[in-house]
N, C-alpha and C positions, 0 to 999 in steps of 0.2 A: 503494500500500499504505500503511495508516495506520500510524503510527508506534508502537513497541512501549511500552506503559506500563512504567515505570520506578518501583521502590520507591524512596524517598527514603533517602540513606545514614543510617546510626546505628552507634553502638558501645555496645551496652547494657551491656556488661560493664565498660566503662570507667566509665560514668555510675554504675553501682552501686559500682565501687570509690571514686569521689570522694566519694558520698554516706555510705559507710562510714567514709572517712577522716575525715570531717568531724564526725561522730559520736564518733570515738576521739580526736581532736586539736584543741583551740582553735586553734592555728596553722594547721593545715589548713584549718579553717572559715573563717577570715579570708581565706587566699587565695584559696580558691574563692569566697568571696562577693564580692570585689573583681574577678574576671574573669568570672564566669558569671552568666547570667541564666535565668529559669524556661524560655526558648525555647531555650537552650543545649542542653536534654534533649529527645531526640525523643519522638514518640509511639508509638514502637516497644514502649515498656512504659510506658504511661502511669503508673504508679504513682511512677516516678521524678520526674516533674515535680511531683506532688502532695507527694511527700515534701520536695522543695527549697522549694516554695511555705511549708510550714510553717517551714522553717529561716530564710526570707527574713523570715517574721513575727516570729519569735523576734528576729533580729539587729535588725530594726527598731525594737524595743522595748529593745534592749541585754540582751536575756535569754541565759545561756548555751545553748550547743547540745550536748546529749547524747541518748542514748537515751530516757531518761525524759522530758526536756522536751520533745523532738519528739514523742514519743506523746500527750504532755499537749495539745500545741497543734493536734494532727490531730483529737483529740477536741473541742476548743473550736471547730475550724472544721468540725465534722461531716465530716471527711474520712478518718478513720481506715480505714473500710472501703475507700474508693476507693485508699488507699496500701497496702492489702494487709494490714492488721492489724498488730498487735504480731509476728505471725510473720515478716513481711517484714522488718520493723525489725531483728529478731534475725539474719535471714538476712545483713543487709547489713554488720552489726558483727562476724559471726563469720568472714568472709571473711579470707583470708590475706594482708591488704593492709598494706604497711608505711605509716603516714601521711607519714613523710619522702618517700615517692615520689610525692605528690599532684600535684606540678607536671605529671609525665610524663602522669598520666591526665587532667588537666585540658586540657592540650594535644590530647590525643586527641578529648576531647569538643569542644573548641572546633573543631577542623578539620573533624569531622562537621557541626557547626552551620553553618558557613561554606559548605561544600559544599552542604548542603541549600538554604541560603539563595541559592546560585548558581544553583542548579538551578531553584529557583523563578522567580529573576528571568529566566532564558532563557525560562520558560514564559510569564511575562508580557509579554516581548517579543512572542512568537509571537500571545499574546492581542490585543495592542495591534495587529498588524498585520492580525489576522483581523478585528478591529472596524473596521478602515479608519482607524485614528488615525496616517495617515503623510501628513501634508500636505505635507511636505518630507521628501525622502529623507535629504539630508545632516544636517538637524536630527534626524531619528528616529535614524540611526545614531550620531550624536554622542551625544545623549542616553542611548541604550540602553548604548552604551560606558561612559559617564560612570558609569551606575548599575552596572554589572557590576565596573568597576574599583573602585568605592568598596567593594563587599561583598568582593572579592579581598582588597583592603588590610586588612581587618578580621583576617586572618589572621596579620598581623605585627604581634605585639604585643611592646613593648619588655620587656626582663627586667633585673633589677638585675645589674650589673657590678661586680666587685672593683675596688677603686680601683689596686691594683697592677696589673692589665690595662690599665687606661685609661692609667695613669702611663707603661708602657713603650711603648703605641702613640703616646701623644704624644712620647715622647722619640725615637722613630725619625722622626717628622715634624719635629720640631727639628733632626735631624741632617741631614735632607734638604734643610731650608731652608738650613741653614748653607753648603751646599756651592754654592748658586745665587750667580751672579754679583751679580745685582740684588736685594739683601735686601729693599728695599722693596715688592717687587712680588711677593705670593703669588697673585694671581687673574688674570683677563684684565685685559690693559694697556687702560687707559681712553684712552692716546694723549694725555694731558695731564699734564705734570709735576707741578703742585700737586695735582690731584685724586687722583693716585696717592699722594701723603703721606697724605691723609685716608682714602683705601678700601684702599690697598695692591692695587688693582685690583678688577675684580667678582668676588665670591666665589661659588662654586657653592652653590645652596640659597638664595641670598638674593633678596629681593624689594626692587628698587630703583624708585622713584618719582621722575620728573622733572616738575615742574609749573611752569606760567606762565601769565600771561595770554594770550589770542588775539595772534597776530601778534608776539609777542616773540622767537619763533626756536627753539620747543621741538623742533618735528619736525626742522628743520635740524640741531640740534644731536644729536638722537638718531641721525639718518643719519649725522654724523660720528663718532659714538661705535660705531655699527654697522661703518663702515669700518676703525676703528683695530682693533676687536674680531676681525674677519674676516681681518686682516693679521697679528694676532697667531699665530704659530705654523702659519698657514694652515689655522685649524680652522673649520669651519661656523658659520654664524650665520643665524638666521631672524629675518624682520620680519613683522609683522601691519599692514597698514593700512587702517584701516577708511574713510578719507577721501579718500585719495590714489591714482590708479591706480599700478600698477607701472611704466607709461612714465614717468609725471612723476616718481616716485620715483629711478628711473635718471637722469632727466635732472640732476636736481639733485646727484646723486652724481658724474654724470660732470663736471659744472661745478666741483663741490669738487675732484677729482681732475685736471682739466685746466686750470684757473684760466680757463676761458672762461665769460664771464656766461651765467647763464640765459636773459636776453633773447635773447642771441645765438644760443644753440641753439634757443629757441623761433622765432625771426623767421627763421632761416637766414642772417642776414646775417654769414658767416663769411669769411675769406680763406685763402690757403693754409695760412698759419701757423697758424690757429685750427683747421683741419680735421687737420692734422698732430697738433696736441695732443689732440683728440678721439679721434683713431685709437689713439694711445699709451693714452689712458685706458680706451677699449674693450679693449684688449688687456689692460690690468690687471685688469679687472673680469671677464674670462673665465676669468683664474686664480683668482678669488676665490670660495670656497665660500659663496655668499650665495642665500638662498632668501626669495622674498618671496610673500606671500599677501595680494590686495588686494580680497578680498570686502567689499562695504560691510557696515556694521552688523553685525559679526560676532557670531556666538553663543558664548558660553563654552564651551560643549560642543564647539564646532568647534575652538576654540582649543586646548584640552586634547588633544583626539583627534589633531588635525594636529601638534601638538609631540610628542606620544608617538610618533606613527609616524615623524616625521623623527627623533627620538632613537634609535629602535630601528634605523633604516636608517644612522645617522651617530652611533654611539655617542660620538665626540668632540664633538657639538655642543656650542658654549662660551658662546652667549648666545642670548637670546631678546628681540626688542624689540617692544612692542605700543603701536600709536598708534591710541586712546589708551582709557583706561580707562571714560571717561565715555559713550561709544557703545557699549560692549558691552551686549547683551541676554542674558538669559537664558529659559528656558523656563518657569519658575515665576511666579505672581502673588504680589506684594507690597503692604503697605498704603502704602509709601512708597518712593520711588527710592534714598533713604539704606540701607534694609534690602537692597534688590537689590546696592548697590554693595558692601555689607559681605559678601555673598556673593561676589562677585567677586573681592575682594581676597584673601579666605580662601582661595579656589580657587586663585588664581594663586600665592599663597605656598606652598600644598600642592604643586601641580605643580613649583614650583622645588626643593623639598625631595625630592619622589619621583623627579624627574628628574635631580637633582643639577647643575643649570644656573643660573646668574644670570638672573633676569628682570627687564627694564628697561621699566618701563610708564609712559606719559605720563599727565599728569592735567591737568585745567583749575584755574585759581585764581579765585575769584568776584570779583564785582566790588567787593566791601568791601575789597580790598586797594587800591584808588585812593583810600580814605579814612586809610591808613596814613600816618604820618609819612614823609616823602621818597617814598611811594608803595611801600616795599618790601614784598613780601609775607611773610606768616608762616605758621606751621603751621595756624594757624587758618582760614587763608583757602582751604584746600584744599575744592574744590567737592564736593558730594552728601553726603560721609560723613567722620566723624572715624576710621572703619575704616580709611581710606587710611593714616594716620599711624600707627594701632595696629599694623596688619600688616605694614607697610613695614620693613626692616632700615636702608634707607637712604632719605632723603627730600631731594631737592635742589631748591631754588628759583629759578627763572631771574629776572633783573631787568635791564632796559635803561632807563637814565635818559631817553634819546631816545625811548622808546616814547611817551611822554606828550605830548611835541612833536608826534610823527607823528599822534596821536589828537586834537590840538587841546585837550590838558589839561596845559598847561604848569603846573608846581607850584613853588612856592618850596622848595627843597631845603636843608636844614640839617645840618652835621655833628653827629654823636653826640656826647654830654657825657663819656662816659667817655673816659680817655685811650687806651685801646686802638682804641677806635671813632673818635678822633679822627686816629689815626696811619694807620689802614685808609683813612678818608676822604681823607687828605692823599696818600696812595698812589694812589688812584683818581683824585683831583684832577690828578695829575701825568702820569698816561696820558692823561687827559683833555684836558690842556694840550696834550700833544704832538699829539694827533689834530687839535684846534683849529688849531695852529700850521701842520700840513701843509695845511689847509683854506685857511687865509688867504694860503698861497702858491700858491693855485690847484691844490693836489694833493689833491682829494677823490678819495679811494679807496673810498668808500661803507663805512668802517669804524665800526663801533659799539663803544663799551665795553660789555660783558657781564659782570655779575656772577653767578656761580654760588654759592649759598650751601647749605652742606651743613647743614641745619638739624636733621637726626636721623641719628645714625650709631650703631646699636645696638653695633656692635664697635669703635668707633675714636673719633677725633676730630671735632669740628664746627667749621666755619669759612667764611671766603669765599676765592674764588679769583676773579682777573679774566682774562678772555678777550676777544680781538679778533675780532669777528664782521664778516667782509667779505660784506655783503649782496649784492652783485651775484653773488658766485658762491656763495653759502650755504655759507660756510667758517668754522670757529673755529679760531683759532690761540694759543698760549701768548704771554704776553707774553716778549719776549727777555730771557735771563738777564743781559745786559749791562744793560739799563734797570732791570731789577730791582735789581742791585747798585749801581748809581747812586742810585737812590731810597734803599736802605738805607744807603749811606754819607752821605747827605744828611740822613738821621734819626740818624745816629750809631751805625748797626748794621752788623754783617757780615753775609755771606750765611749764611742758616740751612743747615746740613749736611742737614737734612730735604730741601731742595731740589735736591741734587746727586744725581739719580737716573740 
């Protein structure tokens, strides 16, 4: 049975009310012009679109909008007859509509416009299917869902809010935060003491970018962060891995949790003690709400669709990890990869805000970072696009001095000139000296000093933290507070109260 043809929705009376109010009140005209387009008016009464077109023309030339100016503009455009003549204009302004209520009628007009566009979008999906534009079912569904979601989101338009209302809402939040035991942690626990002082945890709606050169350990660090996030209050966490299979991801996680090396897990050279550690780690993993998607070369639409579905199924989803931005692809064609990456980062940021969940996305650092002083990366070294820095709320840059030794690119490292930089270098040197002393005693635990630079933090401080990376078990750990206090005492400093989390 053929589908019944349905007329597109409209509210002609609301359209007329808006037009009448615009000609009666400059304030009403300003509000309507800021929110409506010509297509907001349906074709159910074509005269309304024509009248609004004349109003747009008047506004473009900064001319006032009233019955006489609209009439004159329609004459100039040779559209007076199409607009129903002067009689229709008088009919619009003689309606018993209070211009102060124009917001109400604007919302009604916009709702009908969004509904029309949504229904037309559904028709286009059916047309694309009928025309055979379904090369991949998953991509087709994700692309269609993304288009329809974008249309539906247009219905939600922010309104002005009185400052007093916002102040009361913020006061409630402050009171709730004051009752928490850990005052420094307002978001999802990162698992690292110093990182929490800068971020206060991963905040819902934030896009966090973690960037590094290949083989520095950004995937390992992201998996550590994901483990900490899913342990935080037992809430669900999602991981998108475009390069590594779910089995390999799990092997790395089991290694970090069990302290059994990845090499042992890979080769199977495990004794009874190691097997028991792995079994305990597996039990721990089974209790975690951790979800992994390992589709290679992921599509942007798929990531949004799958995350949205997971959020609907698990409303307490607390973090999303994406490895990594530079291999995500879209359905659209672009003149350059940087333009495509710009769409990717803006979409991920929009997803984070719409779903009210932090998104932690990995990114590569370009080769030019090797030319920097000391080889440390900067924001300008983010690969493919400056939009990564622009859209991200937090950007973290990873750096390992021994990375260059491993790559056969040993560099001459010089401490920074500023006093603060020199103290930071001294602190890192002391940690490295401790690691080197252990190696000299034949106790090489495959530990690398890794620096995480919080290079951008939209809502907080920037700075650096030092972590110890156990390469064999792919695990990152804080430097002990005892060691930090020793270094601080040697520098004539006391422990920072911010460190006592």
